[in-house]
C-alpha positions as CSV (number, residue, x, y, z in Angstrom):
1,M,-8.8,2.0,-31.3
2,A,-12.0,3.8,-30.4
3,F,-15.2,1.9,-29.5
4,I,-17.0,3.6,-32.4
5,S,-15.6,4.9,-35.7
6,K,-16.6,6.3,-39.0
7,A,-16.9,2.8,-40.5
8,D,-19.6,2.0,-37.9
9,L,-21.7,5.0,-38.8
10,G,-22.3,3.5,-42.3
11,Q,-25.1,1.3,-41.0
12,N,-27.3,4.3,-40.2
13,I,-26.3,6.9,-42.8
14,Y,-25.0,6.9,-46.3
15,E,-21.4,7.9,-46.8
16,E,-22.2,10.7,-49.2
17,I,-24.6,12.3,-46.7
18,L,-22.0,11.8,-44.0
19,N,-19.3,13.5,-46.1
20,G,-21.8,16.3,-47.0
21,I,-22.7,17.2,-43.4
22,T,-19.1,17.0,-42.2
23,R,-17.6,18.5,-45.4
24,A,-15.3,15.4,-45.5
25,N,-13.7,16.4,-42.2
26,D,-13.0,13.1,-40.3
27,A,-12.1,15.1,-37.2
28,K,-15.8,16.1,-36.8
29,I,-16.8,12.5,-37.0
30,T,-14.2,11.5,-34.4
31,T,-15.4,14.3,-32.1
32,A,-19.1,13.3,-32.5
33,C,-18.2,9.6,-31.8
34,S,-16.3,10.6,-28.7
35,E,-19.2,12.8,-27.5
36,A,-21.7,10.0,-28.1
37,Q,-19.6,7.6,-26.1
38,E,-19.3,10.1,-23.2
39,E,-23.1,10.7,-23.2
40,V,-23.7,6.9,-23.1
41,T,-21.1,6.6,-20.3
42,G,-22.9,9.3,-18.3
43,Y,-26.1,7.2,-18.3
44,I,-24.7,3.8,-17.6
45,C,-21.6,4.3,-15.5
46,A,-23.4,3.9,-12.2
47,Q,-24.4,0.3,-13.0
48,Y,-21.9,-1.0,-15.6
49,D,-18.2,-1.1,-15.9
50,T,-17.8,1.3,-18.8
51,D,-14.0,0.9,-19.0
52,D,-14.5,-2.8,-19.8
53,L,-17.5,-2.2,-22.0
54,F,-15.8,0.4,-24.2
55,S,-12.5,-1.4,-24.4
56,K,-13.9,-4.2,-26.5
57,E,-13.4,-4.2,-30.3
58,G,-15.1,-5.7,-33.3
59,D,-17.8,-8.3,-32.7
60,A,-17.1,-8.4,-29.0
61,R,-18.7,-5.0,-28.6
62,N,-22.2,-4.8,-27.1
63,K,-24.6,-4.3,-30.0
64,T,-27.1,-2.2,-28.0
65,I,-24.5,0.2,-26.8
66,L,-22.9,0.4,-30.3
67,S,-26.3,1.2,-31.9
68,L,-27.1,3.9,-29.3
69,C,-23.6,5.5,-29.8
70,R,-24.2,5.5,-33.6
71,I,-27.6,7.2,-33.3
72,I,-26.2,9.8,-30.9
73,A,-23.1,10.5,-33.0
74,I,-25.2,11.0,-36.2
75,Y,-27.6,13.3,-34.3
76,R,-24.6,15.4,-33.1
77,L,-23.3,15.7,-36.6
78,H,-26.6,16.8,-38.0
79,S,-27.1,19.4,-35.2
80,A,-23.6,20.9,-36.0
81,C,-24.7,21.7,-39.6
82,N,-28.1,23.1,-38.6
83,T,-30.1,20.6,-40.7
84,M,-32.0,18.1,-38.5
85,P,-34.1,15.6,-40.3
86,E,-37.1,14.6,-38.2
87,I,-36.1,10.9,-38.2
88,R,-32.8,11.8,-36.6
89,R,-34.5,13.8,-33.8
90,L,-36.9,10.9,-33.1
91,E,-34.1,8.3,-33.1
92,Y,-32.1,10.4,-30.7
93,E,-35.1,10.8,-28.3
94,D,-35.7,7.0,-28.5
95,A,-32.0,6.4,-27.8
96,V,-32.2,8.7,-24.7
97,K,-35.3,6.9,-23.5
98,T,-33.5,3.5,-23.9
99,L,-30.5,4.8,-22.0
100,G,-32.9,5.9,-19.2
101,K,-34.3,2.4,-19.0
102,I,-30.8,0.9,-18.9
103,Q,-30.0,3.4,-16.1
104,S,-33.0,2.5,-14.1
105,G,-32.5,-1.3,-14.6
106,K,-35.5,-2.0,-16.7
107,I,-33.2,-3.1,-19.5
108,L,-30.2,-5.2,-18.8
109,L,-27.2,-5.3,-21.1
110,Q,-26.4,-8.9,-22.0
111,G,-22.8,-9.8,-21.3
112,A,-21.8,-6.4,-19.8
113,K,-19.9,-6.5,-16.6
114,L,-21.7,-4.8,-13.7
115,Q,-19.9,-2.2,-11.6
116,G,-17.7,-3.9,-9.0
117,E,-18.1,-7.3,-10.6
118,T,-14.9,-9.3,-11.0
119,D,-13.9,-12.2,-13.2
120,E,-13.1,-14.3,-10.2
121,V,-14.9,-17.6,-10.3
122,K,-16.5,-18.8,-7.0
123,P,-16.8,-22.5,-6.4
124,D,-20.4,-23.8,-6.5
125,L,-20.5,-25.5,-3.1
126,V,-19.3,-22.7,-0.9
127,V,-21.6,-21.4,1.8
128,E,-21.0,-17.7,2.7
129,M,-22.2,-16.4,6.1
130,K,-22.5,-12.8,7.0
131,S,-24.0,-11.0,9.9
132,N,-25.0,-7.4,10.8
133,P,-22.3,-5.3,12.4
134,K,-22.1,-5.6,16.2
135,R,-23.9,-2.8,18.0
136,N,-23.1,-1.3,21.3
137,N,-25.9,-1.1,23.8
138,Q,-25.8,1.1,26.9
139,F,-28.2,0.9,29.8
């Protein structure tokens, strides 16, 4: 199952409008949802484990990422039919700004696994010691 689907878009757009701009072609919706997911991945893949983030389903999905994917998918659907309501353009610009803030670390995604982070639990009372690599000096 995909991270975002036609049923998720219903929160941001009426079904009759969605059917009108896609001419009831669900393949266009699937494509727009995939493209939205790829665009979001491009922004956040350096910091977050996107495979883990986009593999979740239902209520386990990150609400911020789901909302951004919905906005971008609806923007892409409107741009394909050459009618762009001003509100959709503004929402898309805000979504891209939010993705930029996530990318720069100004906004952190609650519950999202960082890149390279594992599920391994470390004991609380362990002291970890590290040092700089040994360097070779020549006189």
